[in-house]
C-alpha positions as CSV (number, residue, x, y, z in Angstrom):
1,M,-47.4,-90.8,-24.1
2,S,-49.8,-92.3,-26.3
3,K,-49.0,-95.8,-24.6
4,N,-49.5,-94.5,-20.8
5,N,-52.9,-95.4,-19.3
6,P,-54.1,-95.8,-16.2
7,Q,-53.4,-99.6,-15.8
8,M,-50.0,-98.6,-15.9
9,T,-47.7,-99.6,-13.0
10,L,-45.9,-97.4,-10.5
11,V,-42.3,-98.3,-12.4
12,E,-44.1,-97.7,-15.8
13,H,-45.7,-94.3,-14.7
14,I,-42.1,-93.3,-13.3
15,R,-40.4,-94.2,-16.7
16,E,-43.0,-92.0,-18.7
17,L,-42.3,-89.5,-16.1
18,R,-38.5,-89.3,-16.7
19,N,-39.2,-89.9,-20.2
20,T,-41.0,-86.3,-20.4
21,I,-38.7,-84.0,-18.5
22,L,-35.5,-85.8,-20.1
23,N,-37.4,-84.7,-23.4
24,S,-38.5,-80.7,-22.2
25,L,-34.6,-80.7,-21.3
26,L,-33.1,-81.8,-24.2
27,F,-35.5,-79.1,-26.1
28,L,-34.4,-76.7,-24.1
29,L,-30.9,-77.8,-24.3
30,G,-31.3,-77.2,-28.0
31,L,-32.6,-74.2,-28.0
32,F,-30.5,-73.3,-25.9
33,I,-27.5,-73.5,-28.0
34,V,-29.8,-72.3,-31.5
35,S,-30.4,-69.3,-29.6
36,L,-25.9,-68.9,-28.1
37,N,-25.9,-68.1,-32.5
38,F,-28.5,-65.1,-32.0
39,S,-27.6,-64.0,-28.2
40,Q,-25.9,-60.7,-30.2
41,D,-29.7,-59.9,-31.7
42,I,-31.2,-60.7,-28.3
43,F,-29.2,-58.7,-26.1
44,N,-30.1,-55.9,-28.6
45,F,-33.8,-56.6,-28.1
46,L,-33.1,-56.4,-24.4
47,M,-31.5,-53.1,-24.9
48,T,-34.0,-50.9,-27.0
49,P,-36.1,-49.9,-24.2
50,L,-33.1,-48.1,-22.3
51,A,-31.7,-47.6,-25.5
52,S,-34.7,-45.1,-26.6
53,I,-35.5,-43.8,-23.4
54,M,-31.8,-42.6,-23.4
55,Q,-31.9,-41.3,-26.6
56,E,-35.3,-39.6,-25.7
57,I,-34.1,-37.8,-22.7
58,G,-30.4,-37.9,-22.3
59,G,-27.9,-40.0,-20.7
60,T,-24.5,-41.9,-21.1
61,K,-26.2,-44.1,-23.8
62,R,-23.6,-46.7,-22.8
63,M,-23.3,-50.2,-20.6
64,I,-20.9,-50.9,-18.4
65,Y,-19.6,-54.3,-16.5
66,T,-17.7,-54.2,-13.5
67,N,-16.4,-58.0,-13.6
68,L,-13.6,-59.6,-16.0
69,T,-16.2,-62.6,-16.9
70,E,-19.1,-60.4,-17.1
71,G,-19.4,-59.5,-20.9
72,F,-19.1,-63.4,-21.5
73,F,-21.9,-65.1,-18.8
74,T,-24.3,-61.9,-20.3
75,Y,-24.7,-63.5,-23.5
76,I,-24.7,-66.7,-21.8
77,K,-27.7,-65.5,-19.8
78,V,-29.6,-64.1,-22.6
79,S,-29.7,-66.9,-24.3
80,F,-30.7,-69.3,-21.6
81,F,-33.7,-67.0,-21.4
82,A,-35.1,-66.9,-24.8
83,S,-34.6,-71.1,-24.9
84,V,-36.6,-70.9,-21.6
85,I,-39.0,-68.7,-23.3
86,L,-39.5,-70.5,-26.6
87,S,-39.6,-74.0,-25.5
88,F,-42.7,-73.3,-22.4
89,P,-45.8,-74.1,-25.1
90,F,-43.1,-77.3,-25.7
91,I,-42.7,-77.9,-21.9
92,L,-46.5,-77.7,-21.6
93,W,-47.1,-80.1,-24.4
94,Q,-45.1,-82.5,-23.1
95,I,-47.2,-82.3,-19.8
96,W,-50.5,-82.6,-21.5
97,R,-49.4,-85.7,-22.9
98,Y,-48.3,-87.5,-19.7
99,F,-51.7,-86.2,-18.1
100,S,-54.2,-86.7,-20.5
101,P,-54.4,-91.0,-21.0
102,A,-55.7,-90.2,-17.3
103,M,-58.7,-87.5,-18.1
104,Y,-62.3,-88.1,-19.3
105,R,-63.1,-86.7,-22.5
106,E,-64.5,-83.5,-21.5
107,E,-61.5,-83.0,-19.2
108,K,-58.8,-83.5,-22.2
109,K,-61.1,-80.6,-23.8
110,N,-61.1,-78.3,-20.8
111,F,-57.7,-78.9,-20.4
112,A,-56.6,-78.6,-24.0
113,I,-58.2,-75.3,-24.1
114,I,-56.2,-73.9,-21.4
115,F,-52.9,-75.6,-22.4
116,L,-53.6,-73.6,-25.8
117,I,-54.3,-70.3,-23.7
118,S,-51.4,-71.0,-21.0
119,P,-48.3,-69.6,-23.6
120,L,-50.9,-66.5,-25.6
121,L,-51.5,-65.0,-21.9
122,F,-47.4,-65.2,-21.1
123,I,-46.6,-63.9,-24.7
124,F,-49.5,-61.3,-23.9
125,G,-47.6,-60.6,-20.0
126,A,-44.2,-59.9,-21.9
127,V,-45.6,-57.9,-24.6
128,L,-47.7,-55.6,-22.5
129,V,-44.4,-55.0,-20.1
130,Y,-41.7,-54.6,-23.0
131,E,-43.9,-52.4,-25.2
132,Y,-46.0,-50.4,-22.7
133,I,-44.5,-50.7,-18.8
134,V,-40.8,-50.5,-19.4
135,P,-40.6,-47.7,-20.9
136,L,-42.5,-45.8,-18.5
137,A,-40.5,-47.1,-15.9
138,W,-37.3,-46.0,-17.6
139,K,-38.5,-42.7,-18.1
140,F,-39.6,-42.5,-14.9
141,L,-36.4,-43.6,-13.0
142,L,-34.0,-41.9,-15.9
143,S,-36.0,-39.0,-14.4
144,Y,-33.6,-38.6,-11.8
145,Q,-30.8,-37.5,-13.6
146,T,-29.3,-34.2,-13.0
147,T,-27.0,-32.1,-15.3
148,A,-24.2,-29.6,-13.9
149,S,-26.4,-26.7,-13.4
150,E,-28.9,-28.3,-11.8
151,T,-27.1,-30.2,-9.0
152,L,-23.1,-29.7,-7.8
153,L,-21.7,-32.4,-9.9
154,P,-24.2,-34.2,-12.9
155,I,-25.7,-37.3,-11.9
156,E,-26.3,-39.7,-14.8
157,L,-26.7,-43.5,-15.5
158,E,-24.5,-45.5,-16.5
159,A,-25.4,-48.7,-16.4
160,R,-24.1,-52.1,-15.1
161,V,-25.1,-54.9,-17.8
162,S,-26.0,-57.4,-16.0
163,E,-28.5,-55.6,-13.3
164,Y,-30.0,-54.1,-16.7
165,L,-30.6,-57.4,-18.0
166,A,-31.5,-59.4,-14.6
167,L,-33.9,-56.6,-14.5
168,I,-35.6,-56.5,-17.5
169,M,-35.5,-60.5,-18.0
170,K,-37.1,-60.6,-14.7
171,L,-39.7,-58.2,-15.4
172,I,-40.7,-60.1,-18.4
173,L,-40.7,-63.6,-16.6
174,A,-42.4,-62.4,-14.2
175,F,-45.5,-60.7,-16.1
176,G,-45.5,-63.5,-18.0
177,F,-46.1,-66.2,-15.2
178,C,-48.2,-64.2,-13.0
179,F,-50.9,-63.7,-16.7
180,Q,-51.0,-68.0,-16.1
181,M,-53.1,-67.1,-12.8
182,P,-56.9,-68.0,-14.7
183,V,-55.2,-71.1,-16.0
184,I,-53.7,-72.4,-12.4
185,F,-57.7,-71.5,-10.7
186,F,-59.1,-73.6,-13.4
187,I,-56.8,-76.3,-12.2
188,L,-57.3,-75.8,-8.7
189,S,-61.3,-75.4,-9.6
190,R,-61.8,-79.0,-11.8
191,L,-59.0,-80.6,-8.8
192,G,-61.6,-79.5,-6.6
193,I,-60.0,-77.8,-4.3
194,I,-61.2,-74.1,-4.7
195,D,-63.9,-72.8,-6.6
196,D,-65.5,-69.9,-7.6
197,N,-67.5,-69.2,-4.4
198,I,-63.7,-69.2,-2.7
199,L,-62.7,-66.7,-5.1
200,R,-66.1,-64.8,-4.7
201,N,-65.8,-64.7,-1.3
202,N,-62.1,-63.8,-0.6
203,R,-61.6,-61.0,-3.5
204,K,-60.7,-58.7,-1.1
205,Y,-57.8,-60.9,0.5
206,G,-56.6,-61.6,-3.7
207,I,-56.6,-58.2,-4.8
208,V,-54.3,-57.2,-1.3
209,F,-52.1,-60.4,-2.8
210,I,-51.5,-58.8,-5.8
211,F,-50.5,-55.7,-4.9
212,I,-47.7,-57.6,-2.6
213,L,-46.9,-59.8,-5.5
214,A,-46.5,-56.9,-7.9
215,A,-44.7,-54.6,-5.1
216,F,-42.0,-58.0,-4.6
217,T,-41.9,-58.7,-9.0
218,T,-41.4,-55.5,-10.1
219,P,-38.9,-52.1,-9.3
220,P,-39.2,-49.8,-6.6
221,D,-41.4,-47.8,-8.7
222,I,-45.6,-47.0,-8.4
223,I,-45.3,-47.4,-12.6
224,S,-44.8,-50.9,-13.0
225,Q,-46.3,-52.1,-9.9
226,I,-49.6,-50.7,-10.8
227,G,-48.7,-52.1,-14.4
228,L,-48.7,-55.7,-13.4
229,A,-51.4,-55.1,-10.5
230,I,-54.4,-54.0,-12.7
231,P,-54.1,-57.0,-15.1
232,L,-53.6,-59.1,-12.4
233,I,-57.0,-58.2,-11.4
234,I,-58.6,-57.9,-14.2
235,L,-57.1,-61.6,-14.4
236,Y,-59.1,-62.4,-11.4
237,E,-62.4,-61.4,-12.1
238,L,-61.7,-63.7,-15.5
239,S,-60.7,-66.9,-13.2
240,I,-64.1,-66.1,-11.6
241,Y,-66.0,-66.6,-14.6
242,L,-64.1,-69.0,-15.7
243,C,-64.3,-71.5,-12.2
244,K,-68.2,-71.2,-12.4
245,K,-68.9,-71.5,-15.6
246,H,-67.2,-75.5,-15.7
247,K,-68.1,-76.4,-12.0
């Protein structure tokens, strides 16, 4: 992308954009193929929070699938999930290489820092939900299991493997991408679309939106919803600071 410059023709820009997209897709495909060889390890990693809580408070300690092809596609999905996360920094780098020639030196410096911070924010969000939010949420939800002495028939979770993995992968991606809020607001501020005053004056609406977003991207339990909302409110305040500092 080093050959890209503001004097390029429209066709050349489209060609460079095509190459950027193609490189990203090929890298994603390569990581997907590699991840297939570690699909069992990825599966075990995602299952660990549920297995640990079941070991602690009881349960069937097993997973089920109800469709003949479900087991096979489970490993395909977890491999693709891992490849998306691992390719995120490379895709950001490709985006940076495409746009950086059109930026001034100060803009390059600011955006380079942002693109370095973005993967770290994603990792922080993913670690937060995996290590803290998910165990608390699973423990709360599994507390509704009963024994035969408590109800006429015992109520125990027999989790369907595809549903459980879809839920935990959704949570990890939701937290990771929601934690990109400072990056998004910073870019919008540099483009002149918003500034720190707009964010500050609309703080109450922003907080309401954050809680709505948390409600739609997490399970219907208060623990995971608050667990996402509170960090996002902190990141919202951080976004105001970043937009103000880099006016």
